[in-house]
C-alpha positions as CSV (number, residue, x, y, z in Angstrom):
1,M,-8.6,0.0,-27.0
2,L,-8.0,-2.8,-24.5
3,V,-4.5,-1.6,-23.9
4,N,-5.8,1.9,-23.1
5,I,-8.4,0.5,-20.7
6,Y,-5.7,-1.5,-18.9
7,A,-3.4,1.5,-18.8
8,C,-6.0,3.7,-17.3
9,L,-7.1,1.1,-14.8
10,A,-3.5,0.3,-13.7
11,G,-2.7,4.0,-13.6
12,H,-5.6,4.7,-11.3
13,V,-4.9,1.7,-9.0
14,F,-1.2,2.4,-8.6
15,S,-1.5,6.1,-8.3
16,S,-4.2,5.7,-5.7
17,L,-2.1,3.2,-3.7
18,W,1.0,5.4,-4.0
19,V,-0.9,8.5,-2.7
20,K,-2.5,6.5,0.2
21,M,0.9,5.0,1.1
22,Y,2.5,8.4,1.1
23,Y,-0.1,9.9,3.4
24,M,0.0,6.9,5.6
25,S,3.7,7.1,6.1
26,C,3.4,10.8,6.9
27,C,0.3,10.5,9.0
28,L,1.5,8.0,11.5
29,V,1.7,10.7,14.0
30,P,-0.5,11.3,17.1
31,G,-3.7,13.0,16.4
32,S,-3.9,12.0,12.8
33,S,-7.4,11.5,11.4
34,M,-6.3,8.9,8.8
35,A,-4.3,6.6,11.0
36,A,-4.1,5.8,14.7
37,E,-1.7,3.8,16.7
38,H,-2.9,1.7,19.6
39,G,0.0,0.4,21.7
40,T,1.5,0.6,25.1
41,L,4.0,3.0,26.4
42,T,6.0,0.2,28.0
43,D,6.3,-2.0,24.9
44,P,7.0,0.0,21.7
45,T,7.6,-3.3,19.8
46,S,3.9,-4.2,19.6
47,S,1.2,-1.9,18.2
48,T,-2.1,-2.0,16.3
49,F,-2.6,0.6,13.6
50,S,-6.1,1.6,12.6
51,F,-6.6,3.0,9.1
52,I,-9.8,4.8,8.3
53,D,-11.5,4.5,4.9
54,E,-9.5,1.5,3.9
55,D,-10.2,-2.1,3.0
56,H,-8.6,-5.4,2.1
57,T,-6.7,-4.0,-0.9
58,L,-4.4,-1.7,1.1
59,A,-4.4,-3.9,4.3
60,N,-3.2,-7.0,2.5
61,S,-0.5,-5.0,0.6
62,V,0.8,-3.6,3.8
63,R,0.7,-7.0,5.6
64,F,2.6,-8.5,2.7
65,T,5.3,-5.8,2.8
66,L,5.6,-6.0,6.6
67,N,6.0,-9.8,6.5
68,Q,9.0,-9.4,4.1
69,D,10.8,-7.4,6.8
70,P,13.0,-9.6,9.1
71,R,12.4,-7.3,12.0
72,V,8.7,-8.3,12.1
73,S,7.8,-11.4,14.2
74,F,4.1,-11.1,13.6
75,C,1.8,-9.1,11.4
76,G,-1.9,-9.5,10.6
77,Y,-4.9,-7.4,9.8
78,S,-8.6,-7.5,10.5
79,I,-11.7,-5.5,9.5
80,P,-13.8,-5.1,12.7
81,H,-17.1,-5.0,10.8
82,P,-17.9,-5.2,7.1
83,A,-20.0,-2.0,7.3
84,D,-17.1,-0.1,8.8
85,A,-14.4,1.3,6.4
86,K,-11.7,0.6,8.9
87,V,-8.7,-1.7,9.0
88,N,-6.7,-2.8,12.0
89,I,-3.1,-3.9,11.3
90,R,-1.2,-5.6,14.2
91,V,2.6,-5.5,14.2
92,Q,5.0,-7.2,16.6
93,T,8.7,-6.8,16.0
94,T,11.8,-8.4,17.3
95,G,13.1,-5.3,19.0
96,D,12.6,-2.2,16.8
97,P,9.7,0.2,17.5
98,A,6.6,-1.0,15.6
99,R,5.9,2.6,14.4
100,E,9.3,2.8,12.6
101,V,8.8,-0.6,11.0
102,M,5.3,0.4,9.8
103,Q,6.6,3.6,8.3
104,D,9.4,1.7,6.6
105,A,6.9,-0.8,5.2
106,C,4.7,2.0,3.8
107,Q,7.7,3.5,2.1
108,D,8.8,0.2,0.7
109,L,5.2,-0.4,-0.6
110,M,5.3,3.1,-2.3
111,L,8.6,2.1,-4.0
112,I,7.0,-1.2,-5.2
113,C,4.0,0.6,-6.6
114,Q,6.2,3.1,-8.4
115,H,8.3,0.3,-9.9
116,V,5.2,-1.6,-11.0
117,R,3.7,1.5,-12.5
118,S,6.8,2.5,-14.4
119,T,7.3,-1.1,-15.7
120,F,3.7,-1.2,-16.8
121,D,3.9,2.2,-18.5
122,K,7.0,1.1,-20.3
123,A,5.4,-2.1,-21.5
124,V,2.4,-0.3,-22.8
125,A,4.6,2.2,-24.6
126,D,6.7,-0.6,-26.1
127,F,3.6,-2.4,-27.3
128,K,2.1,0.7,-28.9
129,M,5.4,1.4,-30.7
130,S,5.7,-2.2,-32.0
131,Q,2.2,-2.3,-33.5
132,P,1.5,-0.6,-36.8
133,M,-1.0,2.2,-36.5
134,E,-3.3,0.5,-39.0
135,T,-3.8,-2.6,-36.8
136,M,-4.5,-0.6,-33.7
137,K,-8.1,0.2,-33.1
138,I,-8.0,3.7,-31.5
139,E,-11.3,5.4,-31.0
């Protein structure tokens, strides 16, 4: 029973993150209602990205992934007000356009989520196969 609960919970979390990351990487275009880029036309290496209906879960994951990229010189996020479901992520790069670096980070995070999900699913399946059916309490 406990394994099934964890499997459902992990499946929901990773599926949800994967879907959000996919849409974020596709929606980093002008006029998007899910994400907006606030930057300057003269310096494409620094931008702030605003994501609507998001919180610390996604923002911290994106921040972590961005900080793993050697092209990023600074990355941080803030939530303007606790009552607003909005996250601002600031990215400064060493030379590449911040938009490209953000899209790459979103795609990398999608791959990480897919890997964690497949590893977890395999571990659950292996556990279920290793336990005799009599000892498992399936309701």
